[in-house]
C-alpha positions in Angstrom: 14.5 -12.3 -13.4 13.6 -13.5 -10.0 10.7 -11.9 -8.1 9.1 -11.9 -4.7 5.4 -11.5 -3.8 4.3 -9.3 -0.9 1.2 -8.1 0.8 0.8 -4.5 1.9 -1.9 -3.3 4.3 -2.5 0.4 4.2 -4.7 2.6 6.4 -5.0 6.4 6.0 -7.5 9.3 6.0 -10.2 9.2 3.3 -8.9 10.4 -0.1 -10.6 9.8 -3.4 -7.2 9.2 -5.1 -6.1 6.7 -2.4 -6.0 3.5 -4.7 -4.5 5.4 -7.7 -1.7 6.9 -5.5 -0.9 3.4 -4.2 -0.7 2.1 -7.7 1.7 4.8 -8.7 3.9 4.4 -5.6 4.2 0.6 -6.3 4.7 0.8 -10.0 7.5 3.3 -9.4 9.2 0.6 -7.3 9.0 -1.8 -10.2 6.0 -3.7 -8.7 3.4 -5.6 -10.7 0.0 -5.4 -8.8 -1.9 -8.6 -8.7 -4.7 -7.3 -6.5 -5.8 -4.0 -5.0 -8.8 -3.7 -2.7 -9.8 -0.4 -1.2 -12.7 -0.1 1.3 -13.9 2.7 3.6 -13.2 2.3 7.3 -14.4 4.2 10.4 -11.9 4.9 13.1 -13.0 3.0 16.3 -12.5 5.9 18.8 -13.2 9.0 16.8 -15.4 7.9 13.9 -13.1 9.6 11.4 -13.5 8.5 7.9 -10.6 6.3 6.8 -9.5 4.2 3.9 -8.1 0.7 4.1 -6.3 -1.0 1.2 -4.8 -4.5 0.8 -2.4 -4.9 -2.1 -0.8 -8.1 -3.4 2.1 -7.3 -5.6 5.1 -8.9 -7.2 8.3 -7.1 -6.7 11.8 -7.3 -8.3 14.1 -9.5 -6.3 16.5 -6.6 -5.6 13.6 -4.5 -4.1 13.3 -4.8 -0.2 9.9 -4.7 1.5 11.0 -1.7 3.6 11.9 0.3 0.5 8.4 -0.2 -0.8 6.8 0.6 2.6 8.8 3.8 2.5 7.6 4.7 -0.9 4.0 4.1 0.1 4.5 6.2 3.3 5.6 9.1 1.2 2.2 9.4 -0.4 0.9 11.0 2.9 2.0 11.7 6.4 -1.1 9.9 7.9 -0.5 6.5 6.5 0.0 3.3 8.5 1.7 0.7 6.3 2.5 -3.0 7.1 4.2 -5.3 4.7 4.9 -9.0 4.6 6.2 -11.5 2.1 3.5 -13.7 0.7 
């Protein structure tokens, strides 16, 4: 079975379950996670506490990046997600 590798950058409000929720969303899309890094981030203008995650994942060939972005965005209304083929 062919696969594709992708990188997802995700920013959202602080949530202790942030990394776990990302993993669940990706696995439900058939992804295999190679790397997941989560770090705190402070919003530049407001100082709000945010979380930033970078995920490298292998996706099934029939799964589009947009489908996976959408699945991640469904975790919370406050997420900003970008995806790119790696």
